[in-house]
N, C-alpha and C positions, 0 to 999 in steps of 0.2 A: 670757616666752620670746619671743625674736625670731628669725624665720627669714627671711633675706634672700637674694634671688637664686635662689629655688627655686620651681618651680610643680609642684603635685601635681594631677593631673586624673584623673577617672574617665571615660574615653572608651570608649563601647560599641563592641565589635568590634575593639579594638586590644589585641594581646597584648604587654604591657609586659615580660613575662618572657623573651621570645625573645632569643636571641643571634645575631649575624650569622654566616653561614657564612664561615669564614676558611680561606684556602689560601695557603701559603708557597711561593715559588719561590726556590731557593737558587742557581740557575745551574749552570754546568758547572765543577766544581772542576778546576783545573789544578795541576800540580806547584808547590808552594810558595804557592798562592793559596787556602788554607783560610780564608775570610773569616768573621769572627764576627757576621755579619748576613745577613739575607735580601736577595736582589737585588730582590724585589718581594713584596708581600703584597696579596692580594685579600680584602676584607671586603664580602660581598654583591656589589654591582656596582661598588664603588669599588676601584681598583687604585692602590696607593701604591708608587712606585718609589724605590729608594735613589738617592743621587747617583751619576751616571754620569760617567766620564772618557772621553776620546777614545782608548781602548785598542783596538787592532786585535786581535780574538779569535784570528786566525791566528798572530800573533807574540807576543801578550800584552805588547805595548809600546805606548807612546803613538805615534800617527801623527805623522810629521814635518810641519813647516810652521806650527805655532802655532795661534792661536785659530780661524781659519776651518776648516782641515781637522779640527781636534779637534771642533769643533761638528758638522760633517757626520758624523763617525764616531760621536759621542755619539748622534745621532738614529738612525743605523743600528742601534746597540746597543739603544736604547730600543725601536725598532720590533720588533726580534727578541724582546725580553723581553715586550712587549705581546702578541706572537703566541702566547706560551705560555698566554695567557688568552683567545685568540680575539678580541683587540682590535688596534687599529692606531693610528697617529698621529692620525687624525681623532677618536679618543675622548679625547685629552688635553684637560684643562680648565684646568690650572694648571701653570706651570713656575717654578722658581727657578734663577737663573743666578748662580754665584759666579765672578767674574773675578779672576784673580791680578793683573791690571794693567788699570785702567779705560781705558787708551789702546787696548786691544784691543776696545773696545765696538763700533766700526763694523764691524770684520771679523767678530766674533761675530754681530752683528745681521743682517748680510747672509746669512750661512750659516744662521742660525736661520730667517729669513724664507723662504729657499729650501727648507728641510727640512720645514716644517709646512704642511699644507693650510689653506685658509681655511674657515670663520672661525678666526682664530688664538686660542689659549687665552690666559688671563690670564697675566701674568708679573711677577716682581720680579727686579731685578738688583742684586747687591751686590758691592762690592769686597772681596776676601779676600786674606789674606796666608798663604802657606805651604800651598798645595794639595798633596794627596797626589801622590807620584811626580813632582813638579815640573810638573804639568799647568798649562796656561794657564787652564783653567776646569773647572768641574764643573756639571752640570745635574741637577736633581731635578724629577720630574714626578709628577702625579697624573692618573689617567684614570677615566672612568666609562663602563662598557660597558652599554649599554641592552639 
């Protein structure tokens, strides 16, 4: 019998049967916006955020102006969601950016740098085709609340 890629250890004082405390945040449901996913999920001290678009919560529409203004709005939305878990943008450790057009990289990057405090989280940026609602970009983040 071969067992690969698995480590079994007997560590004194470690409860391997415990499960993380999990909390879901679905956000505020607006007319016609009953989404089939959570806006964020906290598992112990890690907060996983769904991809966020540059939607103004007052109008439920994308902010005008393209990648820069959408990026700014995205981080305002992310900050609001993190606040539900008593966290903020300084707790963000990883972001993934999905750009509808890589030509928008500079505009997104400038707004991204302005929105996040230092030290900046890690980031991956991908070119994407066909983002929801015709958005210029979508950003997904993960935070750790100490």
